[in-house]
N, C-alpha and C positions, 0 to 999 in steps of 0.2 A: 504493500500500500504506500502511496505517496502522501506527503504533507498536504498537497493540493486536494486530495480526495477526502480529507477529514471534514465532517459536517459540523463539528462542535467548535472549530476554530475558524477565524476569518484571517486570510492572508492580506496584510496591508501592503507589503512590498516583498518582492523576491529579486535578488540580483547577485551577480558575480562580483567578488572583490579580489581582483588578481593580486593586489599587494600582499595578501595573506593566503593566496591560493585557496579560496573558499567560496562556497555559495551561501548567501545569508538570506534568512527569512525574518520579517518582522510580522508577528501575528498577534491576535487578540482572542481570548477565550470568550465566545459569544455570550454565555450565560452570566458570567461574573465580571467580565472586563479585565481579567488577569492579563498582564502584558507578557509576551513571549518573544524571545530573540533566539534564533537558531544560527549556528555557524557550522556548516557541514563541510568536511574535508577528509583527508586520509590519515589524520593524526590518531594513532591508537590510544593515546593518553586522553581518554574522554573526560569531559568536565560537565557537571551540573551544579547549578545553585538555585536556591529560591531566596530572594531578598525582599525586604519590606522597607518602605520609607518610614522611618521612625523619628519623630520630631518632639523630643521631650521639652517640657515647659519649665523644668527645674533641674537642680544638680544632684538629685537623690540617686542617680545612676540606674533608674528603672529600666532603661533600654538594655544596659549592660547586664544587670542581674537577670533579666528575662532571657537574654541570649544564653547565659549559663544554664538557666533553670529548665528551659524547654527540652534540653538534652538529658534530663534526669527522669526518663520514663514517659510512655505515652499509651494510648488506647490499645494499639496492636502489639506494642512492645513494652509491657508493664514492668520491666526490671528497673532497678534504681539508677543505673547508669548505662543506657544503651550506647552512648558515645564511647565509653571505655570498652564496652564489649566489642564494638566495631574496631576500635584501634587495635585491640588484642588480636582480633581474628579476621582481619580483612586485608586484601592486597591493595589497599588504597595507596595512591601516590600523593594524595592530599586529603586531609580530613580536619576541618576546623570550623570555627564560626567567629565572625568579627563584628564588633560594634564600632560604627563610625559616628561622627557628629550628627549625621542626618539619615543614616540607614543602618540596617542590620542584615548581614549576609551569611548564608549557610551553604558553603561550597564543599563538594566532594569531587574526587578524581580517581580513576582507576583505568588500567589497560585491559582488565578482564571484564568481559561484558556481563557475566552473571553477577560478579562482585559489584559492578557499577549499578546494576539494577537494585541489588540489595541495599546499597548505601543510599540511593535515591529514595527508596521506599521508607527506610527508617527515618531519614531527615524530614520527609514530607509529613509523616505521622507525628514526628516530634513538634513541628511548628504549628500544625492545625489541631492536634488532639493531645496536648501535653497533660501530664498528671498533676500539674500545679494546682488545679481546681480541687483535687481530691486530697492533697497532702501539703499542708502548710510547712512542714519540715523542709521541703525542697527549697522554699523561699528563705527559710531561716539559715540553712546550710550555705547556700550560694550567695545570699545577700548579706544579712546581718542578724545576729541574735545576741541577747544578753546572756552572760554566764555568771552564776552566783554559786560558789561551791558550798558555803555554809552561811548561816545568818550573819555572822560577824565578818565575813570576807568582803573584799571590794567587789563592786559590780563592774563587770568588764564587757566590752563589745568585741565580738569575733565574727568571722564570715569570710568566705573565699574572695569575693569581690572587694569587700571592705579592706582586706589585707593587700590585695593586688593594687588597689588605688592608693593605699598608704605608701606602697613602694613607688608608684608612679609620681606621687606628690613629693617624694624625697629626691627626685632628679630635677635639678634646676632647669635643664634643657626642656624637659617635659612641661614643667610649670610655665616656662616662658612661652612655648608654642600655644599652650592653652590660653594664656593671658592675651596673647596677640589676637587670637580669634575673637575672644570676648570683647577686646577693646575696639575692634573694627565693626562688629555686628551685634551690639548689645541688645537690640530689640528683636532679634531673631532666635531661632533654636541654637545658633552658634554662640549665643551669649550664655548658654548653659553648658555644664560639663556632662556629656552623655555617659561617660565612663563612671561618673559619680565622684563627688567631693567627700572624702572621709568624714568631714564635719556634718554633711547633709544626709549621708546614706542612712543613718539611724532614724531619720524623720519619715522614711518611706513606710507606708502601711501595707499590709498584705492585700487589702481591698484595692488600693491604688495600683498596686502591682498587677492584680488580675484585670483591672479595668484597662490598663495599657495594652494587655494582650487582646482583650475583647475588641478594642478599637482598631489596633494597627495590624494584627496578624490575621488578615482576611484576604481571600483571593483578589478582591477588588483593589487592594493596596499592594499587590505583589508583583515581583519582577522575576520571571523564570527564564533561565538561560541554559542552553545545551550546546556543546561544542564537541566536534571530533567525528570519528568514523563510527556511525551507529545508525540504526533504523529509527530516524527521528519520529516518524508517524506512530510507530509502536510505543515509543516513550510518551508521546503526547496523549495517546489514547489511554495509557495507564494512568497518567496524571489526572486526566479528566474523569475517568470512570471511578478511580479510587478516592479522589479528593475534591476537585473543583465542582463537579456536578452536584455535590451535596449542598452547595451554597447558592444563595441568591445575590444579585448585585447589591452593593452597599455604597452609599456616598461616604467616603472616608476623607475627612479634612486633615491631610498630612502635608499639605504644600509647604515647601521651603520658601518662606517669604524673603524678599530682598530687603536689605537695610537701605534706607534712603541715604543718599550722599550727604556727608557731613558738610556743614558750612565752615566749621572751624575744627582743627585737629583735636583728637582726644588724647589725654595724657594719664597714664596709670603708673603708680609706684607700688610695687608689691615686695614684701619681705620674704626671704627664703632662708632656711637654716644652713649654717656651716658648722664644721666641727672645731674642737679645740685645736689651736695651732695653725688654723687657716687664717689668712689675712682678710679682715673685714673690708679694708680699704680697697684691695685690688681684685675682689671677687664679684664685682658688680657686672651686670649685663645691661647694655644700652641697646634699644632696638627702635628703628623707625620703620613703619609698616604702611603699605599702600594697598587699597582695594583696586584690583585690576580687572575692570570689565566683568563679563560673566563667562561661564565655562562652555557656552554654546557657540563660541567663535573658534573654529578649528585652527585658524591661522594664528590668532593671538595666543592660543593654548600652547602652541609649539614655539612661537616667536619669543615668548617671555622666558622659555627655558634657555634659548640661545642668548638672550639678553642677560640673563642671570649668569651664564658662563662668561660672556665677554666683559661684563661689568664688575663682577665680584668673585665668582667661584674659582676661576682659573688663577693659579699662582701668578702674581705680577699684574693681575687685572687692575685697571686704573683706580676704581673706588676702594678696593681692598688695600692696594698699595699706599694710596694717599692717607688712609686712616691709620695704617700701621706706621707709616713714616712719621706722622705727627704724634705718635704715641698714644692714640686714643684707645686702642685695644691691642692685646697681644695676639688674640685670635679674632679675625674678622671674617665673617662668612655671610652668605645670603640664603634665604629660603624662598622658593617659589612653590606655593601650595595651590595646585589646580584641581584637587579632587573634591571641591565644594562648589556651591552655586556661584558665589562671588570669590574668585581666586584672589590671593594676596601675594605681594612681594615684600620681603623684609630684609633689611640690612641690620646685622647684629655685630656689636663689638663686645667682646667677652674679656674678662679679667681686666676691668677698667674701674673707674670710680665715677660717682655721681657728679663730681665737679666738672667732668669733661663733657657733660650733656650738650652744652651750647656749641662747643668746638665740634663735637660729633655731627650735629645737625648742620653747622655752617660748612664744614669740609665736604659733607655729602652733597650739599646744594652746589657748592663751587665746582666740584668734579662733574656733576650732572650738567651744569650750564656749559662748562668747557667742552664736554663731549657733544652736546647739541650744536655748539658753535663750530668746533673743529672737526667733528665726525669721529666715528669709531675707527680703530685699526681694522681694516678690511680682513686682514688675515685672522684676527681674533674671531670675527663673526663667522668666517668660513670654517674655521676650526670647530667652532661651536655647532654649526650646522652639520659638519662632517661627523662629529662625535655622536650627536643624537640620531642622525640618520643611520650610522653604522649600527648603533644599538637597536634601532627599530628593525632594520633588515635582518640582523642576526637573531633577534628575538630570543636571546639567551637570558633566562631569568634564574639561573642557578638551579636550585632544587625545586623551584616552583614551576608547575606545568605552564607552558605558554598560554594554553587555552584559558587557564584561570586568570592570568594577568590581563589577557585581552578582555575577559569577562568583567573584571573589576574596572577596567578602563571604559568599557561600554557604559557603566553606571555614571561616569563623569559627565555624560550628556543626557542619557536616557532618563535619569531620575528627575530631570528638570524639564524634559520635553519628550512626551511619549513617541514622537515621530522620528527622533534622531538618536538611535542607539549606536550607530556605527561610525559617526563622523570622526572619532579620534583614532580608530584602529585602521583607518584608510588614510595613509599619510604621505605616500610617495609624491603626489602632486603638490601637496603643501610644502614639502621640502624643496621641490624644484622651484616653486614660486618664491620661497624665501631666499633661495640662492640668487635668484634674479633681482632681489630687492636690496642686496648688500650695498650697491653703489648709489641707490636712489634716495637715501635719506630716510627710508622707512623706519629703521631701528631708532634713529635719532628722534624721529617724530613720536615714537612710543614713549621715549624718555620724557619728552616735552609734555605729552598729554597725561600720562599715567603717573609720572613721578614729580615733575616740577609744578605743573598747574593743578594737580589733584588735591582738593581739600579733604577728600575722604581718606584720611590717614590717621595714624596714631603714633605716640611715643610710649613704649612700655619699658619701665626700668625695674630690674629685679635686683633688690638690694639685700646682701647677705647680712644676717644678724646672729652674732654669737649668743648661744644660750636660748635661741628661739625654740629649738626642739624641746629642751627641758621645760620651757614655758608652756609649749603646746601640750606636753605630757601632763604637766601639773594642772593645766586648765581642764584637760580631759578627765583627770582624776577627780577634780573638784566638781565638774559637771556631773560625773557619774555618782558622786557622793550625794549631790543635790537630788538627782533623779531617784536614787535609792531612798533618801530621807522622805521624799514626797510620796513614796508608794505606801498604799495601805497594806495591812497584812495579807489581804486577799491578792493584791497585785504582786506581792513578793512571792506568794505561793504560785501564782500564775507564771512568773518568770521561771521558777524552778521546774514547774510542770512542763512548760514549753521546751526547756533545755533537756529535761528528762525524755520527753517524746522524741526530740531530735537525736539524742544519744541512742535511744532504742531503734529509731529508724536507721541510723548509721551502722548499728551493730547487727541489724536483722539480715538474714540471708535471703537472697532471691529464691523463689520457688523454682525447682528444676524445670517444671513445664513452662514457666515464664522465660527462663533462660533459653530454652529450646525454640522459642518463637523468633529469636534473633537469627536471621538467615546466615548460614555458614557454608563456605566451600568445603570440599573434601580434600584429603591429603593428596588424592590422585590429581587434583586440579593444579598442584604445585609443580613447577618445572624442576626436574631432577638434576639438570646440569648446572654447575656453578658458572657464574659470569666470569669468564677468564679475561685476563689482561690481553691487550693487543700490542705485543712488543716485538720489535725486530732490532737486533743490535747490528749496526753498520758502522762505517767510519767515514770521516772526512779527513783525509791525510792520516795523521796519527791521533786524531781526536775521536772519541766515541760519539756516535750519533744513535740515539734511541729513537726509533721511528715507529709511529702508530699509523697504520694504513687505514684511514677512515674517510668516508665521504663528508666533505665539509662545505660544499656549495661555494668553492672558490676562496674560502678563508683559510689561511695557514695560522696555526697556533704554535708559536715558537718560544722556547725557553733556552737562554744561555745560562748554564748552571756552573757555578764555581764552588768547588769543595773547600771547606774551611778547616781541614784537619791539621793544619800546621800553624795555627795562630797562637802565639804565646798568651799566657793568662792575663798579663797586665793590659793587653789590647782587647781582650775578649768582650768586656762589658760594652765596648764602643761599637761593636758590630751592628747593633740595632740603630745607633745614631747614623752610621754610614749609610745603611739601607734607607733611612728616612731622608737623607740628603740627596740621593741619586735622582737626577731628573728635575731637581728644584734649585740648582745652582747655575750661575753663568758658566758657559763653556767657551771653547775657542771661537766658535762661529755664531753663538747665540747668547743674548741676554736670557735669563731664566724664563721670563714670561713668553718670549718668542719661541724658546725651546719647547715649552709646553704646547703652544699652538702648533708648532711644527709636528710634534708627536701625534697630535690629533688630526692633522691634515694628511699625514702619511699612513697612519694606522688607526685601528679602532680603540687605541689606548695602550699605554705602556706603563709598567710598574716594576719596582724591585721588591722582592719578598725574601724572607728567611724561612727555611724549613729545617726541622730536626727529624731525621728518619731513624727510628730505633731499629737496631738489627734484631731479627726474630730469633736467630740462633743463640744470641748472647745478650741478655737484658741490659748489660752495662755498656754495650757497644752502640755507637750512633754515628750518623753522618750528618754534619751540619753544612748547610749550603746557603749561598746568596744567589738568587736567581733573578735574571732580568726576563720578564715575560711580555709578550705582545701578541695581538691578533691583527692580521693584515692580509689584504688581498694578495694573491700569489705574485702578481706583477710588480708589487712594491716591496717584496721581501728584502732585496738588496738595500733599498733606501732605509728600511727599518733597522737592518743590522748596522748600517753606517751610523745611524743615529745612536745606537747602543754603544758603538765605539767612541763616538763623540762624548757620550756621558761618562763612560768608565775611565777614559784616558785623559779628558781635558777639563773635567769639572774643577772649578776654582774654589778651593777650600779656604783661601786666604781672605775671602770677603766676610769679615767678622760681623758686619751689620746683618747680612743675609743669614749667616749661621745662627745668630741670636734669634732672628724671626722664626726660623725653622724649629729651633728648640722650644721657643715660647708657645708656638702654635701646637707643636707636638705634645707638649705637656698638658695644654688646655684640652686637647681632643682626647688624650689618654684618660684624663681625669673624668671626663664625661662618660667614656666607655666603662671605666671602673665603677662609676656610680650606678649606671643602669645594668651592668653585667657583673654584679657582686658574686654570683655563683661561679662564673669563669675564673675570677680572681682567686676565690677560696680554693677551688679545685686545683688550679695550676700551682698554687702555693703549697697546698698539702702534699701533692705528688712530688714536689721538688725536695721535700724532706728525705725521701727514701729512694728516689729514682734519678740516676745520672742523666738520662735524656730529659727528664722533667726539670732537673736543676739547670741544664743548658738552656732550655726554653725559658725558664724563669729569669735567668741572667740577662737574656737578650730582649725579653719582651714583657717581663712581669714586674713585680713590686721593686726589685733591686734596680731594674732599668728605669722605672719611674723616679726612684730616689736619685739616680744618677742625673737624669735630665733636670730634675728640680734643683739639685745642687749646682749644676753648670749654669742654669738660668740665673740663679740667685747670686752667684759669684763670677759672673761671666767675664768681667774685665780682668780679674787676676788669673783666670783659667783659660782664656781664649787662645793664647799662643800655644799652650800645651795641647789643647784640643785640636788645633789646626795641624800640629806636628803628628799627632796620633792618627788622624784621618788620612793624612798624606802617606804615612807609613803603611797603614792598613791597606790602602789601595794597591801599593806595590807588593804587599804580601798575598793579596787575593787575586788580582787580575793578571794571572800568569797562564801561559799556554798549558802547563802541566796540570793546572786545577780545572781546566775547562771540559765540559761535556755539553753536547747539544741535544735538545729534546724537541721533536717536531710531530705535530698532528696535521695530516693533510693527505692529498692524493699523490700517487706515484709521480705524476707529471711535474709536481712541484719540487720534489726532492732534489733534483739536479740543480735547481735554481739556488740551492744553499751553498754549493761547493765553493765557488769563487768568493762570494762575500764573507763566508766563514774563514777561509784561508787568509783573506785580507785583514779581517778582524784579529785573527791570531797573530799575524805578523806585527801588529801594532802593540801587542801586550808587553808587560814588563818582563825583563829577563835578569836584571841585576840581582846579586846575592842579597838575601834578607835573612833575618833571624827566624828560626823555626822551632816550634815546640808543640807537642801534642798535649793540649791542656785538657784535664778532666776535673770538673768541679767536685768539691767535697760535699757529701750529703750528711745531714744529721737531723734528728727529731727536734723540731723547734716549737711546735704547738702554740700558735699565735692567735690572739684576738685583735682584729683591726677595727678601731672605733670610727664610725661615720656619723654624719648628721642625719642619716636616714631613719625611718621609723620601723624598718624590718631587718631581718637577719638572713644571711646566706651561710648555712652550716654544712661543713664538709668533713667527712672522715675518709682517709685514703690508706692504701698499702699495696703490697705486691704478693700474690699467692704463689708465684713461681719460686720465690725464695724459700718456700716450705717444700719444694720438690714437686708441686702439683703442676700438671700440664694444662695448656689451653685446649678447650674442646668446643665444637660448634654448638653444643647444648647450652653454653653460656649465653648465647644470643637469645635462646628461649627464656633463660632465667632473667635476662635484662627486661624483656617484655613483661614477664610475670611480676618482677619487682616494681617496675615503673608504673604498671597499671593495676596492680593488686596490692601487694604488701605496703609499699611506700605510699602509693596513691591513697589507700584507705586511711593509713595511720598519720601520714604527714599532711596530706591535703584535706581529705574529707573530715577527719576528726580533729586535726591540728589547725586547720584553717590557712595553711600556707598556700600560695598560688601555684607552686609547682615543686616537683622533686624528680631528680634524675639519678641514674647510676650508669657505671661503665665498667666493663671487664675487658681489659686489653689483651691482645695476643702476647704482649711482653709480660703480662701478669699485673701491670699497673691497673688498679681498680679504685673506684670511689663511690660514695653516696653523697649527694649534695641537695640542699633544699633551696627554694627560690621564693623571695618575698615571704618570709616565714616569721610569724609573730613569736615563735618559741625558740629555745636554744637547748636547754637540758633535756626537755621532753623529746626533742627530735633526736638527740644523741642516744637516748634510751631506746628509741625505736630502732635505730641502726644496730644497737648492741643486742637486741633481741632477734635480729633478722636471721642469724644462722640457726637458732633454735626453731624459729618458725618454719624455715625451709626444710629442716631435718624431719619435721612432722608433715610435710606437704603431701596432700592427696589430691588426685584429680581423676575424673572419669575420662574416657576416650575423647568425648566431645571437647572438654576443656583443654586437654593436651593439644588436640588438633588446632583449637583456637589460638593458643600461644604460638604454636609452630607457624601457623599462617601469618600471625603478626610479625614473627621474626623474619620470615621470608620476605614479607612486605618491606621491612627495613633494609633488607639486603638487596632487593631487586628494584630499587628506585631507578626509573628510566634515566639514562644518561645521554646528554647531548655530546657531540664530538669532543668538546673541550674537557668535559667532566670525565669522559671515558679515557682520554689521554692522561689526565691527572691521576686517575685510579691506576692506570697501567704503569706510569712512572713511579708511583709510590710502591707498587708491588716489586718493581725492579730494584729500587733503592733499599728496601727493607729485607729483600731476599725471600719474598713470598712467592712460592712456585705453584703451578697449576694443580699438582697432586695434593698439596696442602689445602688449597681452596676447595677442591672436590671432596676431600676427606671431611673438612669442616661442614660442608653442606650436607653430606650424608649423615653426619652426626646430628645435625640440626633436625633433619627430616625424620630421623629414626628415634628422636628423644622420647624417653618414657618417664613416668613419674618417679621411678627409682633413680634414673639419671639426675633428675632435678634434686631429689633428696641428697644424693651424693655430693652435689655442688655446695651443700652447706659447709663442707670442708674448705672450699675456696673462699667463702665469705669469712669463716673463722680465721683462716690464714691471713687474709689481708687486714681484717679488723684487729688482730692481735698486735700489729705494728703500732696501732694507736697513734696515727698521724692526724692531728686535728687542726683545722683552720676555720675561723669564723670571721666573716666581715659583717658588721652590723651595728645596731643601736648601742650607743655608749653605755646607757644605763643597764641594759640587759647583760652586756659582756662584763661590766664591773660587778654586777650582782653575782655572776658565776665565775669570778676571777680565778678561783682555785683550780679550774680546769686547764688553765693556760700556764705555759712557762714564761710567756712574755705578752704584754698588752701594750699596744701603741696606737697612735692616730694613723688612719690610713693616709690622710693628706697632711 
């Protein structure tokens, strides 16, 4: 059957979009008015979502809490957590749900047709018939609830979303973006916090929560999207017969209204917490923000991305450089947010002070006026166009299916105009048109109209305040004491009863017959063969070429890899600094800003990275590399390699001013990453206490590295000469012919194009004698607590099971799924209220448990310590085992684009992972039994007995449990 033959849907438009090699349909469900967009093509990675326009009127987080809650059981699938059951036992390539400022989206993706159908079915049932009406405990668990352990105890608030948003409100960058949106659109839904403000979340009542679902989760307010290689008519028939046909049309007032243009700019000052030891003066954020048209103009939508690049994002871009030069901010960047009805453009100066506000605004205006008068550097505009066009054509979104990313982009216009879903995913003509406008003054005109003459703008200042977190905690305690004091004895009993009901709900087991309603594939549906690397070892002269023969549509993925196994210990910590400088300094033929543009004109991007490859045969052995990577059309490979030569051989390290800028910006960005990714910081640090490869990683990119750049930035004048000398020496130690290896992903016809340019590159490298030493860092148990100004903790316990003589087995992948979505999920997230929990069991034996945005500390460690006993008692029927095995296969079989497949293959080669080992591990995974899982309790015991603990988190919480640590210090 064809889509055209369906009587229940009306086709509004059908056409070919050659840009993405697809046929698209825009349809409407006749009975309910549900909107449907179809993108049909030969992509096996199929995508479905149902989305709703959700426009909250307050900051209680109702849209976000609902997004979590509808996935906690439904009419046809009445188990407590169908979402987790699916993650455990589906071959999904994507499974999640997202709350945005004006929409909530439920996407799934899978390459297996049967699995795809199952995922779609469970998600549709979840959004239309959730169990939230039958069971208030779902709302209490995912949203918020009071906890009162005894009559004389403190009253506390807990809940998954409540803790997630306490984490989000601990990150200044997150707070800034939220305030920017509120400052520009105060009278629209964007003036509210759809994720929920922790202060306001406990004001949300159960009835308001249900009413939000009744109003917005209706087919008449829905957006349904299907993408990929499937029988679209069959899927639409299923959606109609099982769900849409049961509803009548409803008028849902969910429109995203526009904020009327301001006549005078808005100004907001907001405080944010910083930790002890951080500088109140220098941690301010200044931002100037402009409303830029609306998101239904496809040309403006892309033109402002290019403007963002040429104006501020690229190193050396005029506005960024002017603000850095006059000392307004150590890190200056811009944001262009075009996923809302009225996009905005922001210029942000970070690590600055309030006194510089006027200078910030004045310099910004002067630079913009000068650009309008004198014009942009044409090369910068063309580089920006090239950069975004390459990204668009390559459609590489890492681990995210491209059909999903297209689908989310579809909502950037569809949400605001039912007739225009595809205007942003069809962009070839727009790029061609913008290329033609580079010399016409078009971009200068945009600056004049949207930045200089625009009164719809705001200034948002984020001002750090020492002790603010303690104040907030104290205020919260006082507020809770008042709430408790005002409660009647009946109300106190009610709080206890609600909490008791919640605990009973969390501890109750799902009925076997209910679990069996969740559709499940069979073991025979699993592919038996391991995904093998595509490696061919060749050579260019006497240099190893690792070649991956894959179809890449004319793009070559090239890495020039330098081994760093002869770098003396005193230079070692500076490897990360060198990596951060490459491509950002002046070279023989280019000023650094021009160099960056040149890279983006010639290639699809170029970067330097460090990698640590642990050897599988010996857990203490590793290969550390510095790699220059690029993606480039075959006919420009020689130019790309020549640019790499220019960078490694002629970078000017003597430019002290520029070195300082790179350090200051690097420190600022690293601080933001560490604030939002505390779990990664804690896990990396804990592993470094016992693992040599872990310690290497930590030295060049972890806390010691952060301490080094902080120290260099603070004492730059006295240390700059030594720094320049170290970097110049390091270059001579690293960029030598004997350290070089070439890695290439592409078609056979492109390989020969490498020979001459690689030989020329090698001929230019350093040959003179240098000091050599094979440095191995020392490891020791440090067990540290790192204090932050955040309101949540990241708790990690790590160790290595191979040190106890245990071997790695494929069954550990099954254990990982089981731990992550059963034992840790239930105890750390569901009962503990943390937003997340992860675990890892590495082939090298390095393993860890870590929590994410966790209100607890000791309680979480106790959960970790009971894990081995719990696994020793593990029982599961055949269905449950199959479910975990499918979940593990799903993790293993993530579809890979050519770049990812090349990287996977390179990693196998460097670590010594052979095909036989990969196949053996897959066989072990597929054959895993409950006895095998019970036996793995030994692996957990072994790594836990090393007792390597690192916590990044709330100062008061860590100080309360100080006896757990050998050392406590501020993170920043």
